[in-house]
N, C-alpha and C positions, 0 to 999 in steps of 0.2 A: 859846806855849802850844798844847799838843794839847791837842784838845777833843773827846768823843764825844756824839755826839747819837744816842740810842737810844729806840726808840718806847716799848716797854713797860717797866715795874719789874721783871717776871721776867728781860728781858732783859740790864737794867743789873746784876742780881744777877750775872749770869754774867761780865759786865764788870769789876764793882770790884774782885777780888782781882787783878787784873792792871794795874791803873794806877799809874802813878808818882806821888809825891807832887806834882807840880805840873800832873798832868792834871786837867782838869773835865769833869764830867759833866753832861750836859742830858737828861733824860728827858722827851722831847717828847709823848707820846701818839702814837695810831694816827692815820694819814693824812698826805697831801702838804702840806697846809696847815700842819698841828702842826709836821710836820718841818721845813719851809722857814723857820717863824716861829723855831724853837729854833736852828737852823742861823745865821740871822742874827744872832740874840742871842748864841750863842757868838762870832761872828767880832767883832761888836761890843764885847765883851767882852775881845778880845786876841786870839783863836786865829789860829794861825799855820797849822794844819793841823786839818782835821776828820775823824774816824773815824766811821763808821757801822757796828755789827755787829748783826746778829740772826737771827731764823728767816726761811726763806723758803719758797717751794712751788717743785718741780722740772718740767720738762716735757720734759726728756729719758729716754727710757726705761732707759738705762744708769745713771742715777742712782739712790741709795738713801737713805732717811731716815738723817740723822746725816752725809752727806757734806758736806763744806767745798768753799767755792770765794772765789776772789778776784775781785771785779766788777772788769773794764777799762772798760767803758762801761755807760751806763744810759740808758732812754728811758722816756719818759711814754707808755705805749701807750693810755692814754685821753683824749690832747689830740688833738683832731680837727678840723682846719680843712680838709678835703677838698672840702667845698661851697661853701667861702668862695673858697679860691685855689687849690685843686686840688693844694695841697702833700702830701706823704707823712704819714699816720697820725704822730702825735709832732712834726714840724716846728712849731718856735714861730716866730712873725714875726721878719724879720731873721736867719733862720738856714737854713742848706741841708742841714743833717744833723739827723736826730732824736736823735741820741745826745749825750750828755754824759760827755766822758772823766772817767776815775778814774786814779788813780795807782796802779799794779800792781807795784811795785819791790820787794816783800816777799814772803814766803812761796813761794818757787821750787816747792817741793813739792806745792802746791795748783793744780788746774786753774783757768783764767780763764774769764770768764763773761759774758754779757751779761745785763743785769738790766732787765725789764720793770717798772714802777711805775703803780699805778693805784689810785683811790679805790674799790675793792671787792674783797672776798673771796668767791669763789662757785666752786661747781662747773661753772658753765656751759660748754659747748662753742663758744659764741659768739665768744670771744677767742682761740681756739686757732689759726684763721688768722692773726690778727693777729701773735699772739706769733711763729708761725712765719715770718712775712714779714719781721718785726724781727730774726729770727735769736737771740730771746730764749730761754733755757733755764732761766732764774730769775725768779721774780715775786715782788714784795712791796708794801708801800704807803708807801713813804718813800725809798728811796734814790734814784732819780732826782731828785725835790724836792732833797733836800740836795746831789747833784752840781748840780743847775742853780744853786743859790745859790752854790755854791763859786767856780762858773765866773765867774758875775756879779761877784764880790769878788776873784777871781784868787788864791783861795785853795785848796791843794791838797786832793783827797779820796780817803781811800782806805776802801773797804767790803768787809767780810767777810760771808758769809752761809752759814749751815748748814741743811740742807733737813729740814723737819718733815713734809713731806708731798711725794709725787710723782705726777703725773697718770697715769691708765692702772692705779693699784695699789688703787683703792678710792676712795671718797669722799675729797676733799680736807679737805673741813672735818672729816670724823670722823678721817682721819688725824692732823691737825692737835691735835685734842683729845687723840687715843692717844698722839701721839708728841712733843708740846710737852717734857716732861720729859725726854726722851731727846735731843731737838734741843740743848735748852739745855745740856747736860753735854756735847755734843760742841763746841758754841760755844765756852764755857769752856776745854775742853781745845786747840782749836784756837789761842785767844788766848794761851794760854800760851807758845805758840812765835812767833806771827804779831807779837804785839805787841815782843816782845824784839828782832824783826829789823826792824822798822817804825820 
């Protein structure tokens, strides 16, 4: 069974037209814990692959609102054990890398990106150095938690994101509010082809 873990109902509305009859949709709510719980619920219900699709913020000045990308790895940039054991930000206990691998074997026409996930949405510049150090060009509040649960359960994870805001092009929260409808339309158009190939 192919299951979709989607944060917001508005994102789910962009996904629904592209689902197959045997797909399952789980609307998790925003944030890492909500996303992780919904992912585990989907796997417990029999999901053999997990998809996440939604809007996200961009951090590459070459990006534009409405751009879509396939995520090939994701990291929890707000997971920090540096003071405890000196590991790099994002590295969980018993792991040597901060990245959770995602399956990127679909939509070859879309760029691949590293996704940084954290439980905050802000315009703060404080996170920029961390995101740059992790080579992340896209940021959201769910994807890495979904990939983390998938890795734990040995279930493939595929993630597609469309940009609603881009750093350096005005307030990211303002851009998000202004561009959400446009980004959701781009997400639906992207999924029309990405899911056919996935």
